[in-house]
DRENKOL-330398 format. One record per residue (C-alpha): residue number from 1; x, y, z. Coordinates in steps of 0.5 Angstrom, whole numbers. Layout:
ATOM;pos;u;v;w
ATOM;NUM;X;Y;Z;
...
! end
This chain:
ATOM;pos;u;v;w
ATOM;1;-14;-28;7;
ATOM;2;-15;-23;1;
ATOM;3;-18;-25;-6;
ATOM;4;-13;-24;-12;
ATOM;5;-13;-16;-14;
ATOM;6;-12;-15;-21;
ATOM;7;-10;-8;-23;
ATOM;8;-10;-2;-19;
ATOM;9;-12;-2;-12;
ATOM;10;-14;4;-8;
ATOM;11;-14;4;0;
ATOM;12;-17;9;4;
ATOM;13;-15;11;11;
ATOM;14;-22;12;12;
ATOM;15;-22;15;19;
ATOM;16;-17;20;16;
ATOM;17;-22;22;11;
ATOM;18;-28;23;15;
ATOM;19;-25;27;20;
ATOM;20;-23;32;14;
ATOM;21;-30;31;11;
ATOM;22;-33;33;18;
ATOM;23;-28;39;19;
ATOM;24;-29;41;11;
ATOM;25;-37;41;10;
ATOM;26;-41;45;14;
ATOM;27;-45;42;20;
ATOM;28;-51;45;18;
ATOM;29;-51;39;13;
ATOM;30;-57;35;16;
ATOM;31;-61;29;15;
ATOM;32;-69;30;15;
ATOM;33;-69;29;23;
ATOM;34;-64;34;24;
ATOM;35;-58;29;25;
ATOM;36;-51;32;22;
ATOM;37;-49;28;16;
ATOM;38;-43;33;14;
ATOM;39;-38;27;15;
ATOM;40;-42;22;11;
ATOM;41;-44;27;5;
ATOM;42;-37;29;5;
ATOM;43;-34;22;5;
ATOM;44;-38;20;-1;
ATOM;45;-36;26;-5;
ATOM;46;-29;24;-3;
ATOM;47;-30;17;-6;
ATOM;48;-33;20;-12;
ATOM;49;-28;25;-13;
ATOM;50;-22;19;-12;
ATOM;51;-26;14;-17;
ATOM;52;-27;19;-22;
ATOM;53;-20;22;-22;
ATOM;54;-15;16;-21;
ATOM;55;-20;10;-24;
ATOM;56;-18;4;-19;
ATOM;57;-20;-3;-20;
ATOM;58;-21;-5;-13;
ATOM;59;-22;0;-7;
ATOM;60;-22;-2;1;
ATOM;61;-24;3;6;
ATOM;62;-20;1;12;
ATOM;63;-22;2;19;
ATOM;64;-19;3;26;
ATOM;65;-22;-3;29;
ATOM;66;-17;-1;35;
ATOM;67;-15;6;35;
ATOM;68;-10;5;40;
ATOM;69;-8;-2;41;
ATOM;70;-6;-5;47;
ATOM;71;1;-8;44;
ATOM;72;3;-1;42;
ATOM;73;1;2;49;
ATOM;74;5;-4;53;
ATOM;75;11;-2;49;
ATOM;76;10;6;50;
ATOM;77;5;8;55;
ATOM;78;5;15;52;
ATOM;79;2;12;45;
ATOM;80;-4;17;43;
ATOM;81;-5;18;51;
ATOM;82;-7;25;50;
ATOM;83;-13;23;45;
ATOM;84;-16;19;50;
ATOM;85;-23;22;52;
ATOM;86;-23;24;60;
ATOM;87;-29;20;62;
ATOM;88;-28;13;61;
ATOM;89;-33;8;62;
ATOM;90;-30;1;64;
ATOM;91;-27;-2;58;
ATOM;92;-23;0;52;
ATOM;93;-20;7;51;
ATOM;94;-25;11;47;
ATOM;95;-22;17;43;
ATOM;96;-24;24;44;
ATOM;97;-28;26;38;
ATOM;98;-33;31;36;
ATOM;99;-40;30;39;
ATOM;100;-43;30;32;
ATOM;101;-38;26;29;
ATOM;102;-39;20;33;
ATOM;103;-46;18;31;
ATOM;104;-44;19;23;
ATOM;105;-39;13;23;
ATOM;106;-45;8;24;
ATOM;107;-48;11;18;
ATOM;108;-42;11;14;
ATOM;109;-41;4;15;
ATOM;110;-48;2;13;
ATOM;111;-48;6;7;
ATOM;112;-41;3;5;
ATOM;113;-44;-4;6;
ATOM;114;-50;-3;2;
ATOM;115;-46;0;-4;
ATOM;116;-41;-6;-4;
ATOM;117;-35;-2;-2;
ATOM;118;-30;-7;2;
ATOM;119;-30;-5;9;
ATOM;120;-24;-8;13;
ATOM;121;-22;-7;20;
ATOM;122;-19;-12;25;
ATOM;123;-19;-13;32;
ATOM;124;-13;-10;36;
ATOM;125;-10;-7;30;
ATOM;126;-11;0;27;
ATOM;127;-13;2;20;
ATOM;128;-5;3;18;
ATOM;129;-4;-4;20;
ATOM;130;-10;-6;15;
ATOM;131;-7;-2;10;
ATOM;132;0;-4;11;
ATOM;133;-2;-12;10;
ATOM;134;-6;-10;4;
ATOM;135;0;-7;1;
ATOM;136;4;-12;3;
ATOM;137;0;-18;-1;
ATOM;138;-2;-13;-7;
ATOM;139;1;-16;-14;
ATOM;140;0;-9;-17;
ATOM;141;0;-2;-16;
ATOM;142;-3;1;-10;
ATOM;143;-5;8;-8;
ATOM;144;-6;10;-1;
ATOM;145;-10;15;1;
ATOM;146;-9;18;8;
ATOM;147;-7;25;11;
ATOM;148;-3;21;16;
ATOM;149;5;21;14;
ATOM;150;6;15;18;
ATOM;151;4;11;12;
ATOM;152;10;14;8;
ATOM;153;14;8;10;
ATOM;154;10;4;5;
ATOM;155;12;8;-1;
ATOM;156;16;4;-6;
ATOM;157;17;6;-13;
ATOM;158;19;-1;-15;
ATOM;159;12;-4;-13;
ATOM;160;8;2;-15;
ATOM;161;6;4;-8;
ATOM;162;5;11;-7;
ATOM;163;1;16;-2;
ATOM;164;-4;21;-4;
ATOM;165;-4;26;1;
ATOM;166;-10;31;1;
ATOM;167;-8;38;1;
ATOM;168;-15;41;1;
ATOM;169;-21;36;0;
ATOM;170;-19;31;-4;
ATOM;171;-19;35;-11;
ATOM;172;-12;37;-9;
ATOM;173;-7;31;-7;
ATOM;174;0;31;-6;
ATOM;175;2;25;-10;
ATOM;176;8;22;-6;
ATOM;177;13;17;-9;
ATOM;178;20;16;-7;
ATOM;179;23;23;-10;
ATOM;180;18;27;-6;
ATOM;181;20;23;0;
ATOM;182;28;24;-1;
ATOM;183;27;32;-3;
ATOM;184;22;33;3;
ATOM;185;25;29;8;
ATOM;186;32;26;5;
ATOM;187;30;19;6;
ATOM;188;26;14;2;
ATOM;189;20;10;4;
ATOM;190;24;5;8;
ATOM;191;28;10;12;
ATOM;192;22;14;14;
ATOM;193;20;10;19;
ATOM;194;27;10;22;
ATOM;195;26;18;21;
ATOM;196;20;18;25;
ATOM;197;22;14;31;
ATOM;198;28;19;32;
ATOM;199;24;25;31;
ATOM;200;18;23;35;
ATOM;201;11;25;33;
ATOM;202;7;29;39;
ATOM;203;1;28;35;
ATOM;204;2;20;37;
ATOM;205;5;21;44;
ATOM;206;12;19;41;
ATOM;207;17;22;45;
ATOM;208;23;21;40;
ATOM;209;30;22;42;
ATOM;210;31;29;45;
ATOM;211;35;34;41;
ATOM;212;34;30;34;
ATOM;213;29;33;30;
ATOM;214;28;32;22;
ATOM;215;34;34;19;
ATOM;216;39;31;24;
ATOM;217;35;25;24;
ATOM;218;36;25;16;
ATOM;219;43;26;17;
ATOM;220;44;21;22;
ATOM;221;41;16;17;
ATOM;222;45;18;11;
ATOM;223;51;17;15;
ATOM;224;50;11;19;
ATOM;225;45;7;14;
ATOM;226;39;5;19;
ATOM;227;37;5;26;
ATOM;228;42;-1;28;
ATOM;229;48;3;25;
ATOM;230;46;9;29;
ATOM;231;46;5;35;
ATOM;232;52;2;34;
ATOM;233;55;8;33;
ATOM;234;54;10;40;
ATOM;235;59;5;42;
ATOM;236;64;7;37;
ATOM;237;69;13;39;
ATOM;238;71;14;31;
ATOM;239;63;15;29;
ATOM;240;62;22;27;
ATOM;241;57;24;33;
ATOM;242;57;30;37;
ATOM;243;58;29;44;
ATOM;244;51;32;45;
ATOM;245;48;27;40;
ATOM;246;52;21;43;
ATOM;247;49;23;50;
ATOM;248;42;23;48;
ATOM;249;42;17;44;
ATOM;250;45;13;49;
ATOM;251;40;16;54;
ATOM;252;35;14;49;
ATOM;253;37;7;48;
ATOM;254;30;4;52;
ATOM;255;26;8;47;
ATOM;256;30;6;41;
ATOM;257;29;-1;43;
ATOM;258;21;-1;43;
ATOM;259;19;5;39;
ATOM;260;21;1;32;
ATOM;261;16;-4;33;
ATOM;262;11;2;35;
ATOM;263;12;6;29;
ATOM;264;12;0;24;
ATOM;265;6;-1;20;
ATOM;266;4;-8;21;
ATOM;267;4;-12;15;
ATOM;268;2;-19;18;
ATOM;269;-5;-17;20;
ATOM;270;-10;-23;19;
ATOM;271;-15;-20;14;
ATOM;272;-22;-23;13;
ATOM;273;-24;-26;6;
ATOM;274;-27;-20;2;
ATOM;275;-28;-18;-5;
ATOM;276;-24;-11;-6;
ATOM;277;-27;-10;-13;
ATOM;278;-30;-4;-14;
ATOM;279;-37;-5;-15;
ATOM;280;-41;-2;-21;
ATOM;281;-48;-3;-18;
ATOM;282;-50;-3;-11;
ATOM;283;-50;-10;-7;
ATOM;284;-56;-8;-4;
ATOM;285;-60;-3;-8;
ATOM;286;-66;-2;-3;
ATOM;287;-62;-1;3;
ATOM;288;-58;4;-1;
ATOM;289;-65;8;-3;
ATOM;290;-67;7;4;
ATOM;291;-61;10;7;
ATOM;292;-61;16;2;
ATOM;293;-68;18;4;
ATOM;294;-67;17;11;
ATOM;295;-60;21;12;
ATOM;296;-62;26;6;
ATOM;297;-55;24;2;
ATOM;298;-58;27;-4;
ATOM;299;-53;29;-9;
ATOM;300;-47;26;-6;
ATOM;301;-50;19;-6;
ATOM;302;-53;20;-13;
ATOM;303;-46;22;-16;
ATOM;304;-42;17;-13;
ATOM;305;-47;12;-16;
ATOM;306;-47;15;-23;
ATOM;307;-39;14;-22;
ATOM;308;-39;7;-20;
ATOM;309;-44;5;-26;
ATOM;310;-39;9;-31;
! end
């Protein structure tokens, strides 16, 4: 369930942003007890800048409750397999992340909760799926802030859905709309998932169709319309496919039968009942003060509080 959202909704791909913060802020930024808090402070700075520059009415920090959902792995076993930490205790796969980043995630969650910034993760789904579902249910314009190109598939000019892609921090963002996608990839938002399926993505363990890169994928989609049209063309001797393309696509039928479901961002996640309205005052001022002191969040937290109040 999602409460009614009025005005502009901003959705944060939170892990994408705190990873960027972690690598963008020196690890010498520490709490009084010596714990690195560079990702925490960097994320707070990011949110402050985003709210100042883009003035959303509502904001949701979307989380990875499951960074490698089993239902995606069942379809494509290589999905994100290279990111699994080598030494696995019994239980779900753990993503390999820097040793000094993992302890900062619970701090980030506590600070967001104390501020009253909506934070949503749903079991068996990635943050992308949470973002996809909020986007599908939104009635107004949506800004998606992410460093993950997978979410380009949600871009929709008619509905006012755009992706803000950080180029450097969040002060320099690529505003990605349909004209950006057509210029860069030759497809619109709806076509991007098909292009990504054909091209593959080594960072996600998606093999793609051998020999078909981004430009060839875009040409095939322009010629045949969508994946279904491309697959139908394999059996059509009159279709404009080179012998090599026809052979590789034919051999990739098992992959093409399952990959679209893996690549497509889910839009039917069972969302919890949250209030996405951007808070003007902290939900728990005492907790905010305690967290700020304990973790030495200083100016980063103070600036965000001032921005929210304004």
